[in-house]
CHARMM internal coordinates of N, CA and C (Angstrom, degrees):
IC EDIT
DIST 1 N 1 CA 1.4102
DIST 1 CA 1 C 1.4578
ANGL 1 N 1 CA 1 C 116.65
DIST 1 C 2 N 1.4424
ANGL 1 CA 1 C 2 N 112.22
DIHE 1 N 1 CA 1 C 2 N -41.14
DIST 2 N 2 CA 1.5932
ANGL 1 C 2 N 2 CA 111.16
DIHE 1 CA 1 C 2 N 2 CA 177.47
DIST 2 CA 2 C 1.4088
ANGL 2 N 2 CA 2 C 109.12
DIHE 1 C 2 N 2 CA 2 C -74.41
DIST 2 C 3 N 1.1996
ANGL 2 CA 2 C 3 N 125.44
DIHE 2 N 2 CA 2 C 3 N -28.36
DIST 3 N 3 CA 1.5044
ANGL 2 C 3 N 3 CA 123.42
DIHE 2 CA 2 C 3 N 3 CA 175.03
DIST 3 CA 3 C 1.5088
ANGL 3 N 3 CA 3 C 113.53
DIHE 2 C 3 N 3 CA 3 C -58.04
DIST 3 C 4 N 1.3226
ANGL 3 CA 3 C 4 N 114.55
DIHE 3 N 3 CA 3 C 4 N -51.84
DIST 4 N 4 CA 1.4921
ANGL 3 C 4 N 4 CA 119.30
DIHE 3 CA 3 C 4 N 4 CA 173.91
DIST 4 CA 4 C 1.4976
ANGL 4 N 4 CA 4 C 112.98
DIHE 3 C 4 N 4 CA 4 C -58.88
DIST 4 C 5 N 1.3621
ANGL 4 CA 4 C 5 N 118.82
DIHE 4 N 4 CA 4 C 5 N -41.76
DIST 5 N 5 CA 1.2715
ANGL 4 C 5 N 5 CA 119.69
DIHE 4 CA 4 C 5 N 5 CA -176.16
DIST 5 CA 5 C 1.6052
ANGL 5 N 5 CA 5 C 111.19
DIHE 4 C 5 N 5 CA 5 C -69.32
DIST 5 C 6 N 1.2880
ANGL 5 CA 5 C 6 N 116.00
DIHE 5 N 5 CA 5 C 6 N -37.89
DIST 6 N 6 CA 1.5328
ANGL 5 C 6 N 6 CA 121.41
DIHE 5 CA 5 C 6 N 6 CA 169.76
DIST 6 CA 6 C 1.5223
ANGL 6 N 6 CA 6 C 113.30
DIHE 5 C 6 N 6 CA 6 C -63.36
DIST 6 C 7 N 1.2985
ANGL 6 CA 6 C 7 N 114.23
DIHE 6 N 6 CA 6 C 7 N -37.23
DIST 7 N 7 CA 1.5081
ANGL 6 C 7 N 7 CA 112.52
DIHE 6 CA 6 C 7 N 7 CA -176.94
DIST 7 CA 7 C 1.5355
ANGL 7 N 7 CA 7 C 111.16
DIHE 6 C 7 N 7 CA 7 C -73.42
DIST 7 C 8 N 1.3727
ANGL 7 CA 7 C 8 N 119.33
DIHE 7 N 7 CA 7 C 8 N -31.60
DIST 8 N 8 CA 1.4689
ANGL 7 C 8 N 8 CA 126.34
DIHE 7 CA 7 C 8 N 8 CA 177.71
DIST 8 CA 8 C 1.5385
ANGL 8 N 8 CA 8 C 109.13
DIHE 7 C 8 N 8 CA 8 C -68.67
DIST 8 C 9 N 1.3285
ANGL 8 CA 8 C 9 N 117.19
DIHE 8 N 8 CA 8 C 9 N -41.49
DIST 9 N 9 CA 1.3257
ANGL 8 C 9 N 9 CA 123.90
DIHE 8 CA 8 C 9 N 9 CA -176.77
DIST 9 CA 9 C 1.5927
ANGL 9 N 9 CA 9 C 114.55
DIHE 8 C 9 N 9 CA 9 C -77.64
DIST 9 C 10 N 1.3096
ANGL 9 CA 9 C 10 N 113.65
DIHE 9 N 9 CA 9 C 10 N -28.60
DIST 10 N 10 CA 1.5048
ANGL 9 C 10 N 10 CA 115.49
DIHE 9 CA 9 C 10 N 10 CA 176.84
DIST 10 CA 10 C 1.5687
ANGL 10 N 10 CA 10 C 113.21
DIHE 9 C 10 N 10 CA 10 C -86.59
DIST 10 C 11 N 1.2415
ANGL 10 CA 10 C 11 N 115.06
DIHE 10 N 10 CA 10 C 11 N -21.56
DIST 11 N 11 CA 1.4003
ANGL 10 C 11 N 11 CA 116.15
DIHE 10 CA 10 C 11 N 11 CA -174.03
DIST 11 CA 11 C 1.5636
ANGL 11 N 11 CA 11 C 104.84
DIHE 10 C 11 N 11 CA 11 C -107.30
DIST 11 C 12 N 1.2269
ANGL 11 CA 11 C 12 N 118.28
DIHE 11 N 11 CA 11 C 12 N 92.06
DIST 12 N 12 CA 1.4435
ANGL 11 C 12 N 12 CA 128.80
DIHE 11 CA 11 C 12 N 12 CA -173.05
DIST 12 CA 12 C 1.4536
ANGL 12 N 12 CA 12 C 115.49
DIHE 11 C 12 N 12 CA 12 C -56.81
DIST 12 C 13 N 1.3548
ANGL 12 CA 12 C 13 N 122.86
DIHE 12 N 12 CA 12 C 13 N -42.45
DIST 13 N 13 CA 1.4756
ANGL 12 C 13 N 13 CA 117.75
DIHE 12 CA 12 C 13 N 13 CA 178.73
DIST 13 CA 13 C 1.5641
ANGL 13 N 13 CA 13 C 113.92
DIHE 12 C 13 N 13 CA 13 C -62.42
DIST 13 C 14 N 1.2986
ANGL 13 CA 13 C 14 N 115.87
DIHE 13 N 13 CA 13 C 14 N -28.42
DIST 14 N 14 CA 1.5054
ANGL 13 C 14 N 14 CA 116.46
DIHE 13 CA 13 C 14 N 14 CA 176.01
DIST 14 CA 14 C 1.4913
ANGL 14 N 14 CA 14 C 108.48
DIHE 13 C 14 N 14 CA 14 C -74.99
DIST 14 C 15 N 1.1688
ANGL 14 CA 14 C 15 N 123.64
DIHE 14 N 14 CA 14 C 15 N -35.92
DIST 15 N 15 CA 1.4085
ANGL 14 C 15 N 15 CA 125.75
DIHE 14 CA 14 C 15 N 15 CA 176.24
DIST 15 CA 15 C 1.4655
ANGL 15 N 15 CA 15 C 112.81
DIHE 14 C 15 N 15 CA 15 C -55.81
DIST 15 C 16 N 1.3870
ANGL 15 CA 15 C 16 N 119.47
DIHE 15 N 15 CA 15 C 16 N -42.69
DIST 16 N 16 CA 1.4262
ANGL 15 C 16 N 16 CA 124.64
DIHE 15 CA 15 C 16 N 16 CA -177.84
DIST 16 CA 16 C 1.4772
ANGL 16 N 16 CA 16 C 111.39
DIHE 15 C 16 N 16 CA 16 C -53.59
DIST 16 C 17 N 1.4371
ANGL 16 CA 16 C 17 N 113.74
DIHE 16 N 16 CA 16 C 17 N -52.31
DIST 17 N 17 CA 1.4982
ANGL 16 C 17 N 17 CA 119.15
DIHE 16 CA 16 C 17 N 17 CA -173.72
DIST 17 CA 17 C 1.5384
ANGL 17 N 17 CA 17 C 110.83
DIHE 16 C 17 N 17 CA 17 C -76.31
DIST 17 C 18 N 1.3025
ANGL 17 CA 17 C 18 N 115.69
DIHE 17 N 17 CA 17 C 18 N -42.98
DIST 18 N 18 CA 1.5152
ANGL 17 C 18 N 18 CA 114.15
DIHE 17 CA 17 C 18 N 18 CA -170.91
DIST 18 CA 18 C 1.5222
ANGL 18 N 18 CA 18 C 112.23
DIHE 17 C 18 N 18 CA 18 C -83.81
DIST 18 C 19 N 1.3696
ANGL 18 CA 18 C 19 N 120.99
DIHE 18 N 18 CA 18 C 19 N -19.96
DIST 19 N 19 CA 1.3882
ANGL 18 C 19 N 19 CA 121.53
DIHE 18 CA 18 C 19 N 19 CA -176.39
DIST 19 CA 19 C 1.6909
ANGL 19 N 19 CA 19 C 107.54
DIHE 18 C 19 N 19 CA 19 C -109.50
DIST 19 C 20 N 1.3045
ANGL 19 CA 19 C 20 N 111.06
DIHE 19 N 19 CA 19 C 20 N -46.64
DIST 20 N 20 CA 1.5088
ANGL 19 C 20 N 20 CA 110.13
DIHE 19 CA 19 C 20 N 20 CA -175.00
DIST 20 CA 20 C 1.5046
ANGL 20 N 20 CA 20 C 106.09
DIHE 19 C 20 N 20 CA 20 C -89.71
DIST 20 C 21 N 1.2566
ANGL 20 CA 20 C 21 N 131.44
DIHE 20 N 20 CA 20 C 21 N -16.36
DIST 21 N 21 CA 1.3654
ANGL 20 C 21 N 21 CA 132.56
DIHE 20 CA 20 C 21 N 21 CA 166.38
DIST 21 CA 21 C 1.5550
ANGL 21 N 21 CA 21 C 118.28
DIHE 20 C 21 N 21 CA 21 C -43.40
DIST 21 C 22 N 1.3839
ANGL 21 CA 21 C 22 N 111.47
DIHE 21 N 21 CA 21 C 22 N -58.50
DIST 22 N 22 CA 1.4020
ANGL 21 C 22 N 22 CA 122.45
DIHE 21 CA 21 C 22 N 22 CA 174.96
DIST 22 CA 22 C 1.5707
ANGL 22 N 22 CA 22 C 112.92
DIHE 21 C 22 N 22 CA 22 C -57.70
DIST 22 C 23 N 1.2916
ANGL 22 CA 22 C 23 N 109.74
DIHE 22 N 22 CA 22 C 23 N -42.37
DIST 23 N 23 CA 1.5428
ANGL 22 C 23 N 23 CA 116.72
DIHE 22 CA 22 C 23 N 23 CA 172.12
DIST 23 CA 23 C 1.4983
ANGL 23 N 23 CA 23 C 115.53
DIHE 22 C 23 N 23 CA 23 C -51.88
DIST 23 C 24 N 1.3177
ANGL 23 CA 23 C 24 N 112.37
DIHE 23 N 23 CA 23 C 24 N -46.91
DIST 24 N 24 CA 1.4392
ANGL 23 C 24 N 24 CA 117.83
DIHE 23 CA 23 C 24 N 24 CA 179.32
DIST 24 CA 24 C 1.5341
ANGL 24 N 24 CA 24 C 110.82
DIHE 23 C 24 N 24 CA 24 C -68.90
DIST 24 C 25 N 1.3097
ANGL 24 CA 24 C 25 N 115.66
DIHE 24 N 24 CA 24 C 25 N -41.00
DIST 25 N 25 CA 1.4517
ANGL 24 C 25 N 25 CA 115.77
DIHE 24 CA 24 C 25 N 25 CA 173.15
DIST 25 CA 25 C 1.5346
ANGL 25 N 25 CA 25 C 114.12
DIHE 24 C 25 N 25 CA 25 C -56.86
DIST 25 C 26 N 1.3093
ANGL 25 CA 25 C 26 N 114.47
DIHE 25 N 25 CA 25 C 26 N -42.16
DIST 26 N 26 CA 1.5293
ANGL 25 C 26 N 26 CA 117.32
DIHE 25 CA 25 C 26 N 26 CA -175.22
DIST 26 CA 26 C 1.6001
ANGL 26 N 26 CA 26 C 108.90
DIHE 25 C 26 N 26 CA 26 C -71.92
DIST 26 C 27 N 1.3008
ANGL 26 CA 26 C 27 N 111.61
DIHE 26 N 26 CA 26 C 27 N -34.93
DIST 27 N 27 CA 1.5090
ANGL 26 C 27 N 27 CA 117.22
DIHE 26 CA 26 C 27 N 27 CA 176.29
DIST 27 CA 27 C 1.6094
ANGL 27 N 27 CA 27 C 108.96
DIHE 26 C 27 N 27 CA 27 C -61.25
DIST 27 C 28 N 1.3705
ANGL 27 CA 27 C 28 N 115.17
DIHE 27 N 27 CA 27 C 28 N -46.88
DIST 28 N 28 CA 1.3707
ANGL 27 C 28 N 28 CA 119.63
DIHE 27 CA 27 C 28 N 28 CA 177.62
DIST 28 CA 28 C 1.5060
ANGL 28 N 28 CA 28 C 115.49
DIHE 27 C 28 N 28 CA 28 C -58.27
DIST 28 C 29 N 1.3733
ANGL 28 CA 28 C 29 N 113.08
DIHE 28 N 28 CA 28 C 29 N -40.49
DIST 29 N 29 CA 1.4393
ANGL 28 C 29 N 29 CA 114.69
DIHE 28 CA 28 C 29 N 29 CA -179.00
DIST 29 CA 29 C 1.5942
ANGL 29 N 29 CA 29 C 113.00
DIHE 28 C 29 N 29 CA 29 C -76.28
DIST 29 C 30 N 1.2928
ANGL 29 CA 29 C 30 N 120.56
DIHE 29 N 29 CA 29 C 30 N -22.93
DIST 30 N 30 CA 1.4045
ANGL 29 C 30 N 30 CA 120.38
DIHE 29 CA 29 C 30 N 30 CA 178.10
DIST 30 CA 30 C 1.5904
ANGL 30 N 30 CA 30 C 114.44
DIHE 29 C 30 N 30 CA 30 C -91.32
DIST 30 C 31 N 1.2948
ANGL 30 CA 30 C 31 N 114.58
DIHE 30 N 30 CA 30 C 31 N 4.41
DIST 31 N 31 CA 1.5039
ANGL 30 C 31 N 31 CA 122.82
DIHE 30 CA 30 C 31 N 31 CA 179.30
DIST 31 CA 31 C 1.5453
ANGL 31 N 31 CA 31 C 111.54
DIHE 30 C 31 N 31 CA 31 C 59.68
DIST 31 C 32 N 1.3353
ANGL 31 CA 31 C 32 N 118.21
DIHE 31 N 31 CA 31 C 32 N 86.67
DIST 32 N 32 CA 1.4414
ANGL 31 C 32 N 32 CA 116.82
DIHE 31 CA 31 C 32 N 32 CA -174.32
DIST 32 CA 32 C 1.5200
ANGL 32 N 32 CA 32 C 113.65
DIHE 31 C 32 N 32 CA 32 C -56.80
DIST 32 C 33 N 1.2766
ANGL 32 CA 32 C 33 N 113.15
DIHE 32 N 32 CA 32 C 33 N 135.95
DIST 33 N 33 CA 1.5490
ANGL 32 C 33 N 33 CA 120.24
DIHE 32 CA 32 C 33 N 33 CA -179.17
DIST 33 CA 33 C 1.4510
ANGL 33 N 33 CA 33 C 116.58
DIHE 32 C 33 N 33 CA 33 C -105.02
DIST 33 C 34 N 1.3786
ANGL 33 CA 33 C 34 N 113.83
DIHE 33 N 33 CA 33 C 34 N -39.96
DIST 34 N 34 CA 1.4323
ANGL 33 C 34 N 34 CA 120.72
DIHE 33 CA 33 C 34 N 34 CA -177.57
DIST 34 CA 34 C 1.3861
ANGL 34 N 34 CA 34 C 114.90
DIHE 33 C 34 N 34 CA 34 C -86.05
DIST 34 C 35 N 1.3971
ANGL 34 CA 34 C 35 N 117.86
DIHE 34 N 34 CA 34 C 35 N 163.77
DIST 35 N 35 CA 1.4772
ANGL 34 C 35 N 35 CA 116.39
DIHE 34 CA 34 C 35 N 35 CA 176.75
DIST 35 CA 35 C 1.5415
ANGL 35 N 35 CA 35 C 111.92
DIHE 34 C 35 N 35 CA 35 C -72.68
DIST 35 C 36 N 1.2047
ANGL 35 CA 35 C 36 N 116.21
DIHE 35 N 35 CA 35 C 36 N -25.95
DIST 36 N 36 CA 1.5390
ANGL 35 C 36 N 36 CA 118.51
DIHE 35 CA 35 C 36 N 36 CA 177.88
DIST 36 CA 36 C 1.4350
ANGL 36 N 36 CA 36 C 109.19
DIHE 35 C 36 N 36 CA 36 C -64.88
DIST 36 C 37 N 1.3101
ANGL 36 CA 36 C 37 N 122.22
DIHE 36 N 36 CA 36 C 37 N -42.70
DIST 37 N 37 CA 1.4682
ANGL 36 C 37 N 37 CA 122.88
DIHE 36 CA 36 C 37 N 37 CA -177.69
DIST 37 CA 37 C 1.5498
ANGL 37 N 37 CA 37 C 112.79
DIHE 36 C 37 N 37 CA 37 C -68.29
DIST 37 C 38 N 1.3715
ANGL 37 CA 37 C 38 N 112.82
DIHE 37 N 37 CA 37 C 38 N -33.69
DIST 38 N 38 CA 1.5576
ANGL 37 C 38 N 38 CA 119.13
DIHE 37 CA 37 C 38 N 38 CA 174.60
DIST 38 CA 38 C 1.4738
ANGL 38 N 38 CA 38 C 108.84
DIHE 37 C 38 N 38 CA 38 C -62.69
DIST 38 C 39 N 1.4548
ANGL 38 CA 38 C 39 N 113.98
DIHE 38 N 38 CA 38 C 39 N -45.44
DIST 39 N 39 CA 1.4415
ANGL 38 C 39 N 39 CA 118.35
DIHE 38 CA 38 C 39 N 39 CA -176.62
DIST 39 CA 39 C 1.5844
ANGL 39 N 39 CA 39 C 111.64
DIHE 38 C 39 N 39 CA 39 C -61.36
DIST 39 C 40 N 1.2837
ANGL 39 CA 39 C 40 N 110.28
DIHE 39 N 39 CA 39 C 40 N -48.49
DIST 40 N 40 CA 1.5416
ANGL 39 C 40 N 40 CA 113.01
DIHE 39 CA 39 C 40 N 40 CA 177.09
DIST 40 CA 40 C 1.5060
ANGL 40 N 40 CA 40 C 111.50
DIHE 39 C 40 N 40 CA 40 C -55.46
DIST 40 C 41 N 1.3162
ANGL 40 CA 40 C 41 N 116.85
DIHE 40 N 40 CA 40 C 41 N -44.94
DIST 41 N 41 CA 1.4748
ANGL 40 C 41 N 41 CA 125.01
DIHE 40 CA 40 C 41 N 41 CA -175.99
DIST 41 CA 41 C 1.5619
ANGL 41 N 41 CA 41 C 110.55
DIHE 40 C 41 N 41 CA 41 C -63.45
DIST 41 C 42 N 1.3194
ANGL 41 CA 41 C 42 N 119.01
DIHE 41 N 41 CA 41 C 42 N -41.05
DIST 42 N 42 CA 1.4407
ANGL 41 C 42 N 42 CA 125.46
DIHE 41 CA 41 C 42 N 42 CA 176.11
DIST 42 CA 42 C 1.5132
ANGL 42 N 42 CA 42 C 111.72
DIHE 41 C 42 N 42 CA 42 C -62.97
DIST 42 C 43 N 1.4260
ANGL 42 CA 42 C 43 N 109.68
DIHE 42 N 42 CA 42 C 43 N -45.09
DIST 43 N 43 CA 1.4569
ANGL 42 C 43 N 43 CA 118.30
DIHE 42 CA 42 C 43 N 43 CA -173.08
DIST 43 CA 43 C 1.6253
ANGL 43 N 43 CA 43 C 111.87
DIHE 42 C 43 N 43 CA 43 C -66.61
DIST 43 C 44 N 1.3186
ANGL 43 CA 43 C 44 N 109.91
DIHE 43 N 43 CA 43 C 44 N -43.73
DIST 44 N 44 CA 1.4123
ANGL 43 C 44 N 44 CA 118.21
DIHE 43 CA 43 C 44 N 44 CA 175.41
DIST 44 CA 44 C 1.5871
ANGL 44 N 44 CA 44 C 118.64
DIHE 43 C 44 N 44 CA 44 C -59.48
DIST 44 C 45 N 1.4462
ANGL 44 CA 44 C 45 N 107.61
DIHE 44 N 44 CA 44 C 45 N -42.29
DIST 45 N 45 CA 1.3891
ANGL 44 C 45 N 45 CA 116.47
DIHE 44 CA 44 C 45 N 45 CA 178.07
DIST 45 CA 45 C 1.5503
ANGL 45 N 45 CA 45 C 113.28
DIHE 44 C 45 N 45 CA 45 C -65.27
DIST 45 C 46 N 1.3804
ANGL 45 CA 45 C 46 N 112.96
DIHE 45 N 45 CA 45 C 46 N -49.90
DIST 46 N 46 CA 1.4223
ANGL 45 C 46 N 46 CA 116.73
DIHE 45 CA 45 C 46 N 46 CA -177.27
DIST 46 CA 46 C 1.5855
ANGL 46 N 46 CA 46 C 109.05
DIHE 45 C 46 N 46 CA 46 C -63.35
DIST 46 C 47 N 1.3727
ANGL 46 CA 46 C 47 N 117.89
DIHE 46 N 46 CA 46 C 47 N -41.69
DIST 47 N 47 CA 1.4234
ANGL 46 C 47 N 47 CA 116.65
DIHE 46 CA 46 C 47 N 47 CA 177.02
DIST 47 CA 47 C 1.5492
ANGL 47 N 47 CA 47 C 115.41
DIHE 46 C 47 N 47 CA 47 C -62.25
DIST 47 C 48 N 1.3869
ANGL 47 CA 47 C 48 N 118.87
DIHE 47 N 47 CA 47 C 48 N -37.43
DIST 48 N 48 CA 1.3263
ANGL 47 C 48 N 48 CA 118.63
DIHE 47 CA 47 C 48 N 48 CA 175.38
DIST 48 CA 48 C 1.5183
ANGL 48 N 48 CA 48 C 115.58
DIHE 47 C 48 N 48 CA 48 C -70.64
DIST 48 C 49 N 1.2941
ANGL 48 CA 48 C 49 N 119.02
DIHE 48 N 48 CA 48 C 49 N -29.11
DIST 49 N 49 CA 1.5311
ANGL 48 C 49 N 49 CA 121.63
DIHE 48 CA 48 C 49 N 49 CA 177.21
DIST 49 CA 49 C 1.5796
ANGL 49 N 49 CA 49 C 99.77
DIHE 48 C 49 N 49 CA 49 C -73.03
DIST 49 C 50 N 1.2858
ANGL 49 CA 49 C 50 N 131.41
DIHE 49 N 49 CA 49 C 50 N -49.23
DIST 50 N 50 CA 1.3584
ANGL 49 C 50 N 50 CA 129.86
DIHE 49 CA 49 C 50 N 50 CA -177.13
DIST 50 CA 50 C 1.6524
ANGL 50 N 50 CA 50 C 110.60
DIHE 49 C 50 N 50 CA 50 C -57.55
DIST 50 C 51 N 1.3938
ANGL 50 CA 50 C 51 N 113.99
DIHE 50 N 50 CA 50 C 51 N -41.36
DIST 51 N 51 CA 1.3824
ANGL 50 C 51 N 51 CA 118.10
DIHE 50 CA 50 C 51 N 51 CA 179.58
DIST 51 CA 51 C 1.5437
ANGL 51 N 51 CA 51 C 113.35
DIHE 50 C 51 N 51 CA 51 C -68.20
DIST 51 C 52 N 1.2936
ANGL 51 CA 51 C 52 N 110.77
DIHE 51 N 51 CA 51 C 52 N -36.16
DIST 52 N 52 CA 1.6040
ANGL 51 C 52 N 52 CA 115.78
DIHE 51 CA 51 C 52 N 52 CA 178.58
DIST 52 CA 52 C 1.4922
ANGL 52 N 52 CA 52 C 110.02
DIHE 51 C 52 N 52 CA 52 C -67.87
DIST 52 C 53 N 1.1847
ANGL 52 CA 52 C 53 N 125.38
DIHE 52 N 52 CA 52 C 53 N -27.48
DIST 53 N 53 CA 1.4482
ANGL 52 C 53 N 53 CA 132.52
DIHE 52 CA 52 C 53 N 53 CA -171.56
DIST 53 CA 53 C 1.4894
ANGL 53 N 53 CA 53 C 113.15
DIHE 52 C 53 N 53 CA 53 C -86.36
DIST 53 C 54 N 1.3946
ANGL 53 CA 53 C 54 N 120.89
DIHE 53 N 53 CA 53 C 54 N -13.89
DIST 54 N 54 CA 1.2965
ANGL 53 C 54 N 54 CA 126.25
DIHE 53 CA 53 C 54 N 54 CA -174.92
DIST 54 CA 54 C 1.6078
ANGL 54 N 54 CA 54 C 109.83
DIHE 53 C 54 N 54 CA 54 C -69.50
DIST 54 C 55 N 1.3131
ANGL 54 CA 54 C 55 N 119.92
DIHE 54 N 54 CA 54 C 55 N 138.05
DIST 55 N 55 CA 1.4482
ANGL 54 C 55 N 55 CA 119.89
DIHE 54 CA 54 C 55 N 55 CA -178.66
DIST 55 CA 55 C 1.5657
ANGL 55 N 55 CA 55 C 106.00
DIHE 54 C 55 N 55 CA 55 C -76.39
DIST 55 C 56 N 1.3318
ANGL 55 CA 55 C 56 N 119.50
DIHE 55 N 55 CA 55 C 56 N 155.20
DIST 56 N 56 CA 1.5275
ANGL 55 C 56 N 56 CA 122.93
DIHE 55 CA 55 C 56 N 56 CA 179.15
DIST 56 CA 56 C 1.4971
ANGL 56 N 56 CA 56 C 107.53
DIHE 55 C 56 N 56 CA 56 C -174.93
DIST 56 C 57 N 1.4225
ANGL 56 CA 56 C 57 N 107.95
DIHE 56 N 56 CA 56 C 57 N 178.14
DIST 57 N 57 CA 1.3892
ANGL 56 C 57 N 57 CA 114.33
DIHE 56 CA 56 C 57 N 57 CA -178.56
DIST 57 CA 57 C 1.5430
ANGL 57 N 57 CA 57 C 113.84
DIHE 56 C 57 N 57 CA 57 C -89.18
DIST 57 C 58 N 1.3470
ANGL 57 CA 57 C 58 N 120.34
DIHE 57 N 57 CA 57 C 58 N -167.91
DIST 58 N 58 CA 1.3465
ANGL 57 C 58 N 58 CA 121.19
DIHE 57 CA 57 C 58 N 58 CA -178.20
DIST 58 CA 58 C 1.4742
ANGL 58 N 58 CA 58 C 116.23
DIHE 57 C 58 N 58 CA 58 C -60.97
DIST 58 C 59 N 1.3265
ANGL 58 CA 58 C 59 N 118.84
DIHE 58 N 58 CA 58 C 59 N -39.11
DIST 59 N 59 CA 1.4397
ANGL 58 C 59 N 59 CA 128.90
DIHE 58 CA 58 C 59 N 59 CA 179.48
DIST 59 CA 59 C 1.6718
ANGL 59 N 59 CA 59 C 105.72
DIHE 58 C 59 N 59 CA 59 C -58.25
DIST 59 C 60 N 1.3107
ANGL 59 CA 59 C 60 N 112.88
DIHE 59 N 59 CA 59 C 60 N -51.04
DIST 60 N 60 CA 1.4794
ANGL 59 C 60 N 60 CA 120.56
DIHE 59 CA 59 C 60 N 60 CA -176.87
DIST 60 CA 60 C 1.5537
ANGL 60 N 60 CA 60 C 108.35
DIHE 59 C 60 N 60 CA 60 C -61.89
DIST 60 C 61 N 1.2344
ANGL 60 CA 60 C 61 N 119.40
DIHE 60 N 60 CA 60 C 61 N -44.73
DIST 61 N 61 CA 1.4838
ANGL 60 C 61 N 61 CA 124.31
DIHE 60 CA 60 C 61 N 61 CA 176.69
DIST 61 CA 61 C 1.3915
ANGL 61 N 61 CA 61 C 112.24
DIHE 60 C 61 N 61 CA 61 C -62.55
DIST 61 C 62 N 1.3828
ANGL 61 CA 61 C 62 N 118.02
DIHE 61 N 61 CA 61 C 62 N -44.03
DIST 62 N 62 CA 1.4648
ANGL 61 C 62 N 62 CA 116.38
DIHE 61 CA 61 C 62 N 62 CA 176.42
DIST 62 CA 62 C 1.5219
ANGL 62 N 62 CA 62 C 113.44
DIHE 61 C 62 N 62 CA 62 C -62.81
DIST 62 C 63 N 1.3659
ANGL 62 CA 62 C 63 N 120.31
DIHE 62 N 62 CA 62 C 63 N -38.13
DIST 63 N 63 CA 1.4192
ANGL 62 C 63 N 63 CA 125.58
DIHE 62 CA 62 C 63 N 63 CA 177.00
DIST 63 CA 63 C 1.5093
ANGL 63 N 63 CA 63 C 108.24
DIHE 62 C 63 N 63 CA 63 C -59.98
DIST 63 C 64 N 1.3085
ANGL 63 CA 63 C 64 N 123.45
DIHE 63 N 63 CA 63 C 64 N -49.28
DIST 64 N 64 CA 1.3735
ANGL 63 C 64 N 64 CA 125.86
DIHE 63 CA 63 C 64 N 64 CA 177.79
DIST 64 CA 64 C 1.4795
ANGL 64 N 64 CA 64 C 113.38
DIHE 63 C 64 N 64 CA 64 C -60.01
DIST 64 C 65 N 1.4479
ANGL 64 CA 64 C 65 N 116.96
DIHE 64 N 64 CA 64 C 65 N -42.62
DIST 65 N 65 CA 1.3505
ANGL 64 C 65 N 65 CA 114.97
DIHE 64 CA 64 C 65 N 65 CA 176.53
DIST 65 CA 65 C 1.6159
ANGL 65 N 65 CA 65 C 114.44
DIHE 64 C 65 N 65 CA 65 C -62.32
DIST 65 C 66 N 1.2132
ANGL 65 CA 65 C 66 N 115.07
DIHE 65 N 65 CA 65 C 66 N -41.70
DIST 66 N 66 CA 1.4186
ANGL 65 C 66 N 66 CA 120.71
DIHE 65 CA 65 C 66 N 66 CA 172.14
DIST 66 CA 66 C 1.5704
ANGL 66 N 66 CA 66 C 117.61
DIHE 65 C 66 N 66 CA 66 C -53.77
DIST 66 C 67 N 1.2816
ANGL 66 CA 66 C 67 N 108.87
DIHE 66 N 66 CA 66 C 67 N -41.85
DIST 67 N 67 CA 1.4931
ANGL 66 C 67 N 67 CA 121.89
DIHE 66 CA 66 C 67 N 67 CA 179.44
DIST 67 CA 67 C 1.6248
ANGL 67 N 67 CA 67 C 107.82
DIHE 66 C 67 N 67 CA 67 C -63.03
DIST 67 C 68 N 1.3345
ANGL 67 CA 67 C 68 N 113.27
DIHE 67 N 67 CA 67 C 68 N -41.46
DIST 68 N 68 CA 1.3672
ANGL 67 C 68 N 68 CA 116.39
DIHE 67 CA 67 C 68 N 68 CA -177.89
DIST 68 CA 68 C 1.5701
ANGL 68 N 68 CA 68 C 112.71
DIHE 67 C 68 N 68 CA 68 C -75.70
DIST 68 C 69 N 1.2999
ANGL 68 CA 68 C 69 N 115.82
DIHE 68 N 68 CA 68 C 69 N -36.05
DIST 69 N 69 CA 1.5308
ANGL 68 C 69 N 69 CA 115.45
DIHE 68 CA 68 C 69 N 69 CA 177.44
DIST 69 CA 69 C 1.4707
ANGL 69 N 69 CA 69 C 110.89
DIHE 68 C 69 N 69 CA 69 C -77.39
DIST 69 C 70 N 1.3567
ANGL 69 CA 69 C 70 N 126.38
DIHE 69 N 69 CA 69 C 70 N -25.12
DIST 70 N 70 CA 1.3849
ANGL 69 C 70 N 70 CA 122.13
DIHE 69 CA 69 C 70 N 70 CA -179.37
DIST 70 CA 70 C 1.4919
ANGL 70 N 70 CA 70 C 110.43
DIHE 69 C 70 N 70 CA 70 C -89.05
END
COOR INIT
IC SEED 1 N 1 CA 1 C
IC BUILD
């Protein structure tokens, strides 16, 4: 458990999709009203798009697919 937590915290691209992705989903469901919420939503969306477009091997692509599915 600690190894998985350390991996996720130390590998920041994974953190964006697995932790901030659900935050973006919840923000969309609650209909953001303040500017801060819109900025967070735009930042998370931009980062997820940049992260998904990076080239990588099979392991990286599998991790991205898992991030999209979860």
